C-alpha positions as CSV (number, residue, x, y, z in Angstrom):
1,M,31.7,49.5,55.2
2,N,30.9,50.9,58.6
3,L,33.3,48.4,60.1
4,C,36.0,49.6,57.8
5,N,35.4,53.2,58.7
6,S,35.5,52.4,62.4
7,A,38.7,50.5,62.0
8,M,40.3,53.5,60.1
9,R,39.2,56.0,62.8
10,N,40.5,53.7,65.5
11,Y,43.8,53.4,63.8
12,I,44.1,57.2,63.3
13,S,43.1,57.8,67.0
14,Y,45.6,55.2,68.1
15,N,48.4,56.9,66.2
16,E,47.3,60.3,67.6
17,L,47.3,58.9,71.1
18,K,50.7,57.3,70.5
19,A,52.1,60.6,69.3
20,I,50.6,62.4,72.2
21,N,52.0,59.8,74.6
22,E,55.5,60.1,73.1
23,S,55.2,63.9,73.4
24,L,54.1,63.6,77.0
25,D,56.9,61.2,77.7
26,E,59.4,63.6,76.2
27,K,57.9,66.5,78.2
28,I,58.1,64.5,81.4
29,F,61.7,63.7,80.6
30,N,62.4,67.4,79.9
31,L,60.8,68.4,83.1
32,F,62.9,65.9,85.0
33,A,66.0,67.1,83.2
34,I,65.1,70.7,83.9
35,N,64.6,69.9,87.6
36,Q,67.9,68.0,88.0
37,S,69.8,70.5,85.9
38,S,68.4,73.5,87.8
39,K,69.3,71.8,91.1
40,A,72.9,71.3,89.9
41,L,73.2,74.8,88.5
42,L,71.7,76.5,91.5
43,S,73.9,74.6,94.0
44,Q,77.1,75.8,92.3
45,L,78.4,79.1,93.7
46,D,81.8,79.1,92.0
47,L,81.6,81.1,88.8
48,D,84.3,79.2,86.9
49,S,82.8,75.8,87.8
50,L,79.3,77.2,86.9
51,Y,80.5,78.2,83.4
52,S,81.8,74.7,82.8
53,L,78.7,73.0,84.3
54,S,76.4,75.2,82.2
55,I,78.2,74.2,79.0
56,D,77.9,70.5,79.9
57,V,74.2,70.8,80.7
58,F,73.3,72.6,77.4
59,S,75.5,70.3,75.4
60,E,74.2,67.0,76.9
61,L,70.5,67.9,76.9
62,T,70.4,69.4,73.4
63,Q,73.0,67.0,71.9
64,S,74.8,70.0,70.4
65,S,78.0,69.3,68.7
66,A,79.4,72.8,69.4
67,T,78.4,74.8,72.4
68,G,79.7,78.2,73.6
69,F,79.0,80.2,76.7
70,V,79.5,84.0,76.4
71,L,79.0,86.3,79.4
72,F,79.2,90.0,80.2
73,D,82.5,91.0,81.8
74,E,81.9,94.0,84.2
75,K,85.5,95.1,84.2
76,S,86.0,95.4,80.4
77,E,82.2,96.0,79.8
78,K,82.3,93.5,76.9
79,Y,81.0,90.1,76.3
80,V,83.6,87.4,76.7
81,L,83.6,83.7,75.8
82,R,83.9,82.0,79.2
83,S,83.6,78.3,78.2
84,Y,83.0,76.1,75.2
85,R,82.7,72.5,74.2
86,F,83.2,70.8,70.8
87,V,82.2,67.1,70.7
88,L,83.3,66.2,67.2
89,E,86.4,68.4,67.1
90,N,89.5,69.1,69.2
91,V,89.7,72.9,69.7
92,K,92.5,73.8,72.1
93,S,92.1,77.6,72.3
94,L,89.4,80.0,71.4
95,D,89.1,83.7,72.4
96,I,86.0,85.7,71.5
97,V,85.1,89.2,72.7
98,L,82.0,91.0,71.6
99,E,81.0,94.6,72.2
100,M,77.4,95.8,72.3
101,H,76.1,98.8,70.3
102,E,75.5,101.9,72.3
103,N,72.1,102.4,70.9
104,A,71.0,98.7,71.1
105,V,67.3,98.1,71.8
106,I,66.8,94.8,73.8
107,D,63.6,92.9,73.4
108,P,63.2,90.8,76.6
109,N,60.7,88.4,74.8
110,R,63.2,87.3,72.2
111,I,65.3,84.6,73.8
112,I,66.0,82.1,71.1
113,I,67.8,83.4,68.0
114,D,67.7,81.2,64.8
115,V,70.9,82.1,62.8
116,S,69.2,80.8,59.6
117,N,66.3,83.3,60.1
118,D,67.1,86.7,58.6
119,S,64.8,88.5,61.1
120,D,66.5,86.9,64.1
121,T,70.0,87.5,62.6
122,Q,69.2,91.1,62.0
123,Y,68.0,91.6,65.6
124,F,71.1,89.9,67.0
125,C,73.4,92.0,64.8
126,S,71.6,95.1,66.0
127,L,72.8,94.2,69.5
128,F,76.4,93.3,68.9
129,K,79.2,94.7,66.7
130,D,80.5,92.4,64.0
131,C,78.6,89.6,65.7
132,L,78.4,86.9,63.0
133,N,82.0,87.0,62.0
134,L,83.1,86.7,65.7
135,L,80.7,83.8,66.3
136,T,81.8,81.8,63.2
137,P,84.4,79.7,65.2
138,L,81.5,78.5,67.4
139,K,79.5,77.3,64.4
140,A,76.3,78.6,66.0
141,R,72.9,77.4,64.6
142,Y,71.0,78.8,67.6
143,I,71.7,81.5,70.2
144,I,69.9,81.5,73.5
145,L,70.0,84.9,75.2
146,L,70.1,85.3,78.9
147,N,67.8,88.3,79.3
148,K,67.2,90.5,82.3
149,V,64.5,93.0,81.3
150,T,66.6,95.6,79.4
151,Q,70.0,93.9,80.0
152,I,71.6,90.9,78.4
153,L,73.7,88.9,80.9
154,G,75.1,86.7,78.2
155,F,74.1,84.0,75.7
156,V,74.6,80.3,74.9
157,T,75.3,79.2,71.3
158,L,74.3,75.8,70.0
159,G,75.7,74.2,66.8
160,S,74.3,71.3,64.8
161,T,73.2,68.2,66.6
162,I,75.6,65.3,67.0
163,T,73.3,63.1,64.9
164,G,72.8,65.8,62.2
165,T,69.0,65.8,62.7
166,P,67.2,69.1,63.2
167,Y,66.3,70.3,66.7
168,R,62.8,69.2,67.8
169,R,60.3,71.8,68.8
170,N,60.0,70.5,72.4
171,I,63.7,71.0,72.9
172,F,63.3,74.8,72.7
173,E,60.9,74.8,75.7
174,L,63.7,73.0,77.6
175,I,66.2,75.5,76.4
176,E,64.1,78.5,77.6
177,S,63.7,76.9,81.0
178,L,67.4,76.1,81.2
179,S,68.3,79.7,80.2
180,S,66.2,81.0,83.1
181,S,67.8,78.6,85.6
182,T,71.3,79.5,84.2
183,Y,70.6,83.2,84.6
184,I,69.4,82.8,88.2
185,A,72.4,80.5,89.0
186,I,74.9,83.0,87.6
187,S,73.3,85.9,89.4
188,N,73.4,84.0,92.6
189,A,77.1,83.1,92.1
190,K,78.0,86.7,91.3
191,H,76.2,87.9,94.4
192,F,77.9,85.3,96.5
193,R,81.3,86.3,95.1
194,Q,80.5,89.9,95.8
195,V,79.5,89.1,99.4
196,E,82.8,87.1,99.8
197,E,84.8,90.0,98.4
198,Q,83.1,92.4,100.7
199,K,83.6,90.0,103.6
200,K,87.4,90.0,102.8
201,V,87.5,93.8,102.7
202,I,85.6,94.1,106.0
203,Q,88.0,91.5,107.5
204,N,91.0,93.4,106.3
205,K,89.6,96.6,107.8
206,L,89.0,94.8,111.1
207,D,92.6,93.4,111.1
208,R,93.9,96.9,110.5
209,L,91.8,98.2,113.4
210,I,93.1,95.4,115.7
211,S,96.7,96.1,114.6
212,L,96.2,99.8,115.1
213,N,94.8,99.2,118.6
214,N,97.7,96.9,119.5
215,L,100.1,99.5,118.3
216,V,98.5,102.2,120.4
217,R,98.8,100.0,123.5
218,N,102.4,99.2,122.8
219,I,103.2,102.8,122.1
220,N,101.7,103.8,125.4
221,S,103.9,101.3,127.2
222,S,107.2,102.5,125.6
223,M,109.8,103.6,128.1
224,D,112.1,105.4,125.7
225,V,112.2,106.9,122.2
226,E,114.2,104.0,120.7
227,T,111.6,101.4,121.9
228,L,108.8,103.6,120.6
229,I,110.4,103.9,117.1
230,D,111.2,100.1,117.0
231,I,107.6,99.2,117.9
232,T,106.2,101.6,115.2
233,M,108.5,100.4,112.5
234,D,107.9,96.7,113.2
235,T,104.2,97.2,113.2
236,L,104.3,99.1,109.9
237,S,106.3,96.3,108.4
238,V,104.4,93.3,109.8
239,S,100.8,94.5,110.2
240,F,100.5,97.1,107.5
241,L,102.9,95.6,104.9
242,V,105.0,98.7,104.4
243,D,107.9,97.6,102.2
244,K,110.1,100.8,102.4
245,C,109.9,103.2,105.2
246,L,111.8,105.5,107.5
247,F,111.3,107.3,110.8
248,A,113.0,110.6,111.4
249,T,112.9,113.1,114.3
250,Y,113.2,116.8,113.7
251,S,116.2,118.7,115.1
252,S,115.2,122.4,115.3
253,D,118.8,123.4,116.2
254,K,120.2,122.0,113.1
255,D,117.1,122.2,110.9
256,L,117.5,118.6,109.9
257,F,115.4,115.5,110.0
258,V,117.6,112.9,111.8
259,V,116.8,109.4,110.5
260,R,116.4,107.2,113.6
261,S,115.3,104.0,111.8
262,S,114.7,102.7,108.2
263,Y,114.2,99.6,106.2
264,G,113.9,98.7,102.5
265,I,116.0,101.6,101.2
266,N,119.4,101.4,99.6
267,K,121.6,102.8,102.3
268,D,121.6,104.3,105.8
269,I,120.7,107.9,105.4
270,P,121.9,109.9,108.5
271,A,119.6,112.9,107.9
272,I,117.3,114.7,105.5
273,E,117.7,118.4,104.9
274,P,114.3,120.0,104.3
275,S,113.8,122.2,101.3
276,D,111.2,124.9,100.6
277,S,108.8,122.0,99.5
278,W,108.7,120.9,103.1
279,K,106.7,123.9,104.2
280,R,103.6,121.8,103.9
281,I,105.0,119.3,106.4
282,F,105.9,122.1,108.8
283,R,102.3,123.2,108.7
284,G,101.3,119.7,109.9
285,R,99.9,118.5,106.5
286,T,100.6,115.2,104.9
287,A,102.4,115.3,101.5
288,L,102.4,112.9,98.6
289,A,105.2,112.8,96.1
290,L,104.1,110.6,93.2
291,E,106.2,112.0,90.3
292,D,110.0,112.0,89.9
293,E,110.0,115.8,89.9
294,D,108.2,115.9,93.3
295,L,110.7,113.3,94.7
296,V,113.6,115.5,93.7
297,K,111.9,118.5,95.3
298,Y,111.6,116.7,98.7
299,F,114.7,114.6,98.8
300,G,117.2,116.1,96.3
301,S,118.7,115.0,93.0
302,S,120.3,111.9,94.6
303,V,116.9,110.5,95.6
304,K,117.3,107.3,93.5
305,E,120.8,106.6,94.8
306,D,119.8,107.2,98.4
307,F,116.4,105.4,98.5
308,G,116.5,103.0,95.6
309,N,114.0,102.5,92.8
310,I,111.1,104.3,94.4
311,T,108.1,105.7,92.5
312,G,106.6,107.8,95.2
313,A,106.6,108.9,98.9
314,L,104.0,109.4,101.5
315,I,105.3,111.9,104.1
316,V,103.3,112.0,107.3
317,P,104.2,114.6,109.9
318,I,104.4,113.9,113.6
319,Y,103.4,117.1,115.4
320,L,101.6,118.8,118.3
321,D,98.9,121.2,117.4
322,R,99.3,124.0,119.9
323,A,99.3,127.8,119.5
324,E,101.7,126.9,116.6
325,I,102.5,123.6,115.0
326,E,105.4,122.0,116.8
327,L,106.9,119.4,114.4
328,L,108.5,116.4,116.1
329,G,109.4,114.2,113.2
330,V,108.0,112.4,110.1
331,I,107.1,108.9,109.0
332,I,107.9,108.4,105.3
333,A,106.5,105.4,103.4
334,F,107.9,104.7,100.0
335,S,106.2,101.4,99.1
336,I,103.3,99.3,100.5
337,F,102.9,95.7,99.5
338,D,99.9,95.1,97.1
339,S,98.6,98.6,97.6
340,L,99.2,102.2,96.6
341,I,100.7,104.6,99.1
342,S,98.2,107.2,97.9
343,D,95.3,105.0,98.9
344,E,93.0,106.9,101.2
345,E,93.0,104.1,103.8
346,N,96.8,103.9,103.9
347,V,97.1,107.7,104.3
348,L,94.5,107.7,107.1
349,T,96.3,104.8,108.9
350,L,99.7,106.5,108.9
351,E,98.1,109.8,110.0
352,T,96.4,108.0,112.9
353,I,99.7,106.3,113.9
354,A,101.5,109.7,113.7
355,G,98.8,111.3,115.8
356,H,99.1,108.7,118.6
357,I,102.9,108.8,118.5
358,A,103.2,112.6,118.8
359,P,102.4,113.2,122.5
360,I,104.3,110.0,123.6
361,L,107.4,111.0,121.5
362,Y,107.3,114.5,122.9
363,S,107.1,113.3,126.5
364,L,109.9,110.7,126.1
365,S,112.1,113.3,124.4
366,I,111.6,115.6,127.4
367,I,112.5,112.8,129.7
368,E,115.7,111.9,127.8
369,E,116.7,115.6,127.9
370,Q,116.1,115.7,131.7
371,K,118.2,112.5,132.2
372,V,121.2,114.3,130.7
373,V,120.6,117.5,132.9
374,L,119.6,115.7,136.1
375,M,122.3,113.4,137.5
376,P,121.1,110.6,139.8
377,N,122.3,110.6,143.5
378,Y,125.0,108.0,143.0
379,A,126.2,108.2,146.6
380,E,122.9,107.1,148.0
381,M,122.5,104.5,145.3
382,F,125.9,103.1,146.1
383,K,125.3,102.9,149.8
384,R,121.9,101.2,149.3
385,D,123.2,98.7,146.8
386,L,126.4,98.0,148.9
387,D,124.3,97.3,152.0
388,T,122.2,94.8,150.0
389,E,125.3,93.1,148.5
390,I,126.9,92.7,152.0
391,S,123.7,91.1,153.3
392,Q,123.5,88.7,150.3
393,A,127.2,87.8,150.4
394,K,127.0,86.9,154.1
395,E,123.8,84.9,153.6
396,Y,125.0,82.9,150.6
397,G,128.8,82.8,151.3
398,L,129.8,84.9,148.3
399,D,132.9,87.0,147.8
400,L,132.5,90.7,147.6
401,Y,135.0,93.3,146.4
402,V,134.5,97.0,146.3
403,I,136.9,98.8,143.9
404,R,137.7,102.5,144.1
405,V,139.1,103.9,140.9
406,S,140.4,107.5,141.2
407,H,142.1,110.0,139.0
408,P,144.2,112.6,140.9
409,G,144.2,116.2,139.8
410,K,141.8,119.0,139.4
411,F,138.6,118.9,137.3
412,S,138.9,119.3,133.6
413,F,136.6,119.0,130.7
414,N,139.3,116.9,129.0
415,N,139.2,114.2,131.8
416,I,138.3,110.7,130.6
417,D,134.9,109.4,131.4
418,M,136.0,106.5,133.7
419,A,132.5,105.4,134.5
420,E,131.5,104.9,130.8
421,K,134.7,102.9,130.2
422,L,134.2,100.8,133.3
423,K,130.6,100.0,132.4
424,A,132.0,98.0,129.4
425,G,133.3,95.4,132.0
426,F,131.2,95.9,135.0
427,K,127.4,96.1,135.7
428,K,127.6,97.9,139.1
429,V,129.4,101.2,138.5
430,Y,128.9,104.3,140.6
431,P,130.6,107.7,139.6
432,L,130.5,109.5,143.0
433,A,132.7,112.4,141.8
434,Y,134.3,113.6,138.6
435,N,137.5,111.8,139.5
436,T,136.3,108.9,141.7
437,V,134.3,105.8,140.6
438,Y,133.3,102.8,142.8
439,V,132.7,99.4,141.4
440,I,131.1,96.4,143.1
441,A,132.2,92.9,142.0
442,N,131.8,89.3,143.2
443,K,134.8,87.7,141.4
444,K,138.4,88.0,142.4
445,E,139.6,88.2,138.8
446,D,137.3,91.2,138.2
447,A,139.1,93.0,141.1
448,D,142.5,92.6,139.4
449,N,144.2,96.0,139.0
450,K,145.8,95.1,135.7
451,N,142.5,94.3,134.1
452,I,140.9,97.5,135.3
453,L,143.8,99.6,134.0
454,E,143.7,97.9,130.6
455,L,140.0,98.6,130.5
456,L,140.6,102.3,131.2
457,G,143.5,102.5,128.8
458,T,145.3,105.4,130.4
459,D,148.0,106.1,133.0
460,G,147.8,108.0,136.3
461,I,144.9,106.0,137.6
462,S,144.7,104.8,141.2
463,V,142.9,101.5,142.0
464,D,142.2,100.4,145.5
465,T,140.2,97.2,146.5
466,A,138.4,96.5,149.8
467,V,137.4,92.9,150.5
468,L,134.4,91.9,152.6
469,G,135.5,89.9,155.7
470,Q,139.1,91.4,155.5
471,D,138.8,95.1,155.3
472,F,135.1,95.6,156.3
473,N,132.1,93.7,157.6
474,T,129.3,96.2,157.4
475,L,128.4,99.3,155.4
476,E,129.4,101.5,158.4
477,D,132.8,99.8,158.4
478,F,133.3,100.5,154.7
479,I,132.4,104.2,155.1
480,A,134.7,104.6,158.0
481,L,137.5,102.9,156.0
482,Q,137.0,105.3,153.1
483,Q,137.0,108.3,155.4
484,A,140.2,107.2,157.0
485,Q,141.9,106.8,153.6
486,Q,141.1,110.3,152.5
């Protein structure tokens, strides 16, 4: 009898040890699976790839026939189905969006929701609106919440097992550990994406500063107004991606903005006549016209015909702030690629450019006005250049011709500008008097009287040519020759 009892106890103990051993083996496997799965999840930094990987991990380890992955979308502030997997069915498209109740109370200790349990279902429905109906396509049996204290990052839904057997108790320990790893992995990936986006923003700002710095240096080296305007417009187009823009200088005599350069607009606009709405610009303040009514106020009723299909305008004044505002011109941007013209950064950039341009534009404009008033000493220039040409012609054996073109008669404002016409055919032209122009040439055909008269296109013109080696040998010889002919 004792022997029989001992045998029975041994058998029972053996079965218990066998069950414990199986349980330990399963736990060891689960720990190994958690370790490997966590490594895979935490090493993935791309969110889209992470969603797909998470679905695969939950589906494989739990043997779920239908698995869904729902995450909180920060832009829409709703919970969106990011990924799903159906093993026994072919589901091509599935779109699920859930919205949380405003007064939802989150219990951070409740992670696994059993859909067949009324208490769990009631809790889940207290969190999300119309939850069960929306989750029906996922055939959820269990829902694993990804909790963060008082916030739900998302959840994973599990359907029936592939074999049809119920989920074992140990599997839920695995699921809880996986949900924690998934939460950490998603948080890391989101932070990484945020860092990458911030890095791009910082890089864009750095590129803008570099472009702005290069523009300032190029502006400072501009020798005339046209070069200044060309550099500015090219930089706005290439470096700052301005699609439609114009540069206009203000003429106080005519009270007009003369358009000096433009691109991206329908047709060449010669000038813009300022209306009462431009008073803001004359006070040195930037203006934004973002409505059709505002555009008409600034540019007239034909704004669409003149500038094309524009939706707004950023008008930046170029001015000097002295005792009074002295307006020099405007930069007007109508469109910026992949950005709004009203964006604070775009406004600041154009204002900075206009501020750097203003003193350079003013100085170059003064120089251009002085060039018109102050005539160069063509007599001294002619003597200096001729002396150099004589030396080079003798040294290299070149031909040298000095052509004197004269128009007899008294001075008149109606006289033709011979120098300007001769510059179309010759590089070295010297207007020594209102009716006398000297030209230096190295080719015999250039000194042909017929060609010169055709170039001038008028009668009553006298053309005389002196040849080096025949009529003169030095600069003094040439001067003496000219004095003798007068």
